[in-house]
N, C-alpha and C positions, 0 to 999 in steps of 0.2 A: 504494500500500500504506500509506503514511504517513497518508493521510486516513482510511483504513478503521480503522487503529488508534486514531486520535484520536476517531473517532466511537464506537468501542467503549469506550475508556477515559476519554474526556473530556480535560480539560487537566491531569490529574494527572501530575506529574513526580516521578520518584524516581531519585536518583543513588546507585548502589551501588558501594562500594569495598571492596577486600580488601587487608589489609596483613599480610605474613608468615603467610599462611594455610597451615597444614599439616594434612593428614588422614592418620592412620595406622589400620591395621586388621589383623585376623587373616585370613590368606590360606591356604587349604588347600594342602598340599604334595602334589604328584602323584608317585606312584612310577613311573608309566609316562610316558616322554617322548612317545611316539606311541601312540595307542590303536589296537589291532588288533581284528579280529573276535573272536579268541580271548580277548584280555584283557577286552573288553567283556562277553562272555558270562560269563566267569569272575567278574568283579566283580559282575555282575548277580545271578548265582546265589548268590554268597557273601553279598551284602547281604540276600537273602531269609532265609537261615538263621543268619547270625551278625551280631551287633551289633559293628561295627568302629568304633573311635574314629578319626576323621580327624585326622591330624597337621596342625598349623597353624604358621605363622610370622608374626611381626609385621613388616609391611612398610609403607613410606611410599607412600600413594596419591597425595597431592599434597605438594609440598615448596616451602615459602617462596614462595608465590604473591603477587605484588603487581600489582594491576590495578584498573581502574575501568570501570564501565558507565554511559554517559551516558544521560539520559532522552531519549526520542524517537529513539534510534538502534537499529538492529537489529545484533545481534552473532552471528556464526556461530561455534559451538564445534565444531571438527573435530579429529580425531586418530585414531590407531591404536586397535584394540580393546584394552580394558583400560588405556587411557592416563590415565583419571581424568575423563573428560568428565561422566559422570553424577555422580560424587562431587563435582565442582565445583558442579554445579547443585543437588544435594541440600544441600551446605554453605550455599549462598546462601539456599535456601528453608527452612533449619532442619529438614530431614527426614533427617538422617544416621541410619543404623541403629545399634542398640545395640552392634554389634561395631566401630564406627568412632569414633575420638576426634579432635576438632578443636582446633586452637590457632590463635591469630592474632586479628586484629581484623576484624570485619565491620561495616560502617557503612551505614546507609540515610540519605541526606541529611545526612551528617556525624554522625549519632547512632549510637554503638556499641550493638550488641544482643548479647544472650546467645544461645547456640546452642539453648537449650531453650525458645524462645518458642512453638514449635508443639507442641501435645500429641501 
């Protein structure tokens, strides 16, 4: 596998590091702990006829992450649903949504970058 990646990417090496990375965002608050057939039908019908504002709460998606990814190494990001795997990858790639705010230091080959580098 390593040879295949080298043939695709060449010899370009990029060391990625995160220091005190924190991502927070607005998360919808659910009024039903468990969805039932009745609650699903009711909410579906009410959304057709009424514009209901969804209540949100500010939550921490990632908290104080300190890690590094070495060039030429594969890294497996695993975790429970909604544990922040996608948020971590979006933070590194600079593609966080407008509802998410990021803090901390993101460095590529030791050079700190701003989070808004990708349009």
